[in-house]
C-alpha positions as CSV (number, residue, x, y, z in Angstrom):
1,M,-36.1,-125.0,24.4
2,N,-35.8,-124.7,20.7
3,H,-34.2,-127.9,19.4
4,F,-32.5,-127.8,16.0
5,S,-33.5,-130.1,13.2
6,P,-31.2,-130.3,10.1
7,K,-33.4,-129.9,7.0
8,N,-33.7,-132.6,4.3
9,I,-32.4,-130.7,1.3
10,K,-30.5,-131.4,-1.8
11,V,-28.4,-128.5,-3.2
12,S,-26.2,-128.3,-6.3
13,T,-22.5,-127.4,-5.8
14,T,-23.1,-124.3,-8.0
15,D,-25.8,-123.0,-5.7
16,A,-23.7,-123.8,-2.6
17,A,-20.7,-122.0,-4.1
18,K,-22.8,-119.0,-5.0
19,E,-24.3,-118.6,-1.5
20,L,-21.5,-119.8,0.8
21,M,-18.3,-119.0,-1.1
22,N,-18.9,-115.8,-3.1
23,G,-19.2,-117.8,-6.3
24,E,-15.9,-119.7,-6.0
25,A,-17.3,-122.9,-7.6
26,L,-13.8,-124.2,-8.7
27,R,-12.5,-123.9,-5.1
28,L,-15.5,-125.9,-3.8
29,R,-15.1,-128.5,-6.5
30,E,-11.5,-128.9,-5.6
31,W,-12.4,-129.5,-1.9
32,L,-14.9,-132.1,-3.0
33,S,-12.7,-133.9,-5.5
34,R,-9.8,-134.1,-3.0
35,G,-12.1,-135.6,-0.4
36,F,-11.9,-132.7,2.1
37,I,-15.7,-132.8,2.2
38,E,-17.6,-135.9,1.1
39,P,-20.8,-135.1,-0.7
40,A,-24.0,-136.8,0.5
41,Y,-25.0,-137.3,-3.1
42,P,-21.9,-138.0,-5.2
43,A,-22.0,-138.0,-9.0
44,S,-23.5,-141.3,-10.2
45,G,-21.6,-141.4,-13.5
46,R,-19.9,-139.3,-16.1
47,G,-21.7,-136.0,-16.6
48,S,-23.9,-136.3,-13.6
49,K,-24.0,-133.7,-10.9
50,V,-22.9,-133.7,-7.3
51,Y,-25.5,-132.6,-4.7
52,L,-25.0,-131.6,-1.1
53,D,-27.2,-132.1,1.9
54,A,-27.6,-129.7,4.9
55,I,-24.7,-131.2,6.8
56,N,-22.4,-130.8,3.8
57,L,-23.4,-127.1,3.7
58,Y,-22.6,-126.7,7.4
59,Q,-19.3,-128.4,6.7
60,I,-18.5,-126.1,3.9
61,G,-19.2,-123.0,6.0
62,V,-17.0,-124.2,8.9
63,F,-14.3,-125.5,6.6
64,K,-14.1,-122.1,4.9
65,L,-14.0,-120.3,8.2
66,L,-11.1,-122.4,9.4
67,L,-9.1,-121.9,6.2
68,D,-9.8,-118.2,6.1
69,A,-8.8,-117.8,9.8
70,G,-5.3,-119.1,8.8
71,G,-3.1,-121.6,10.5
72,F,-5.3,-124.6,9.5
73,S,-4.3,-127.0,6.7
74,R,-7.1,-128.4,4.6
75,E,-6.4,-131.8,6.0
76,R,-6.9,-130.6,9.6
77,A,-9.9,-128.5,8.7
78,S,-11.4,-131.6,6.9
79,W,-10.9,-133.7,10.0
80,A,-12.6,-131.1,12.2
81,V,-15.7,-130.6,10.0
82,G,-16.1,-134.4,9.8
83,M,-17.4,-134.2,13.3
84,L,-20.5,-132.4,12.0
85,R,-21.6,-135.5,10.1
86,S,-21.6,-137.8,13.1
87,A,-22.9,-135.2,15.6
88,S,-26.5,-135.3,16.9
89,L,-27.4,-131.8,16.1
90,S,-31.1,-132.4,17.1
91,K,-30.0,-132.2,20.7
92,W,-28.8,-128.6,20.2
93,D,-31.0,-125.9,21.8
94,T,-30.6,-123.0,19.3
95,N,-31.1,-120.5,22.1
96,N,-27.5,-121.5,23.1
97,P,-24.3,-121.3,21.0
98,L,-22.9,-124.5,19.5
99,F,-19.1,-125.0,19.7
100,L,-16.7,-127.2,17.8
101,N,-13.9,-128.1,20.2
102,F,-10.8,-129.9,19.0
103,Y,-7.2,-130.3,20.0
104,R,-3.9,-131.8,19.0
105,M,-1.4,-133.3,21.4
106,T,2.4,-133.0,20.9
107,D,2.5,-136.8,20.1
108,G,0.1,-136.1,17.2
109,Y,-3.1,-137.5,18.8
110,E,-6.2,-135.4,17.9
111,S,-9.7,-135.4,19.3
112,G,-12.7,-133.2,19.2
113,Q,-16.4,-132.9,19.9
114,L,-19.4,-130.6,19.6
115,F,-20.9,-129.0,22.7
116,S,-23.3,-126.2,23.7
117,D,-22.1,-124.1,26.5
118,N,-21.2,-120.5,27.3
119,V,-17.5,-120.2,26.6
120,L,-15.2,-118.1,24.5
121,Q,-15.7,-118.4,20.7
122,Y,-12.1,-119.1,19.9
123,I,-9.1,-120.1,22.0
124,K,-5.6,-121.1,21.0
125,L,-3.7,-122.4,24.0
126,R,-0.2,-123.6,24.4
127,T,0.7,-125.2,27.7
128,K,4.1,-125.0,29.4
129,N,4.5,-128.8,29.7
130,G,4.0,-129.3,26.0
131,D,1.3,-131.9,26.2
132,I,-1.3,-129.9,24.3
133,A,0.1,-128.4,21.1
134,E,-3.2,-126.7,20.1
135,Y,-6.7,-126.3,21.4
136,H,-9.5,-124.6,19.5
137,I,-13.1,-123.8,20.3
138,I,-15.1,-122.3,17.5
139,N,-18.7,-121.1,17.5
140,V,-20.3,-123.1,14.6
141,G,-23.9,-122.5,15.6
142,E,-24.0,-119.1,13.9
143,I,-22.8,-120.7,10.6
144,I,-25.3,-123.5,10.8
145,L,-28.2,-121.1,11.4
146,K,-27.0,-118.8,8.6
147,V,-26.9,-121.8,6.2
148,N,-30.4,-122.8,7.3
149,D,-31.7,-119.3,6.7
150,T,-30.1,-119.2,3.2
151,F,-31.2,-122.6,1.9
152,C,-34.2,-123.6,4.0
153,R,-36.6,-120.7,3.7
């Protein structure tokens, strides 16, 4: 087994935007200022910089993936990537994929989790009885490993 360990890093928003978002620093700053992603090291006062940790970088990668895929509002994508902050990534064996699973019921209830299993990378399912409005499974392991390769050399 090859267990994953998030690195203890501190990255500026400029460097994060350059590496993860093709230089779209304004777009990243907007996501942070609107609270879609909460930085691990917020600005401590006027003129001070915002810094991001490894989990923030994973969140940015997945958030961007969800928005670029279409059909996800920034609010829903923010809720989904919030699970990465509370997840125990150290239990993940990097020899297996890591999936973010989330769903929304017709009554508005939402839930989700991270899991490692061999399933399809992405599913959108609509049931006939209408109980589940949406169901998504997204392989986030590839994004996390790419971020680690980029920032944790």
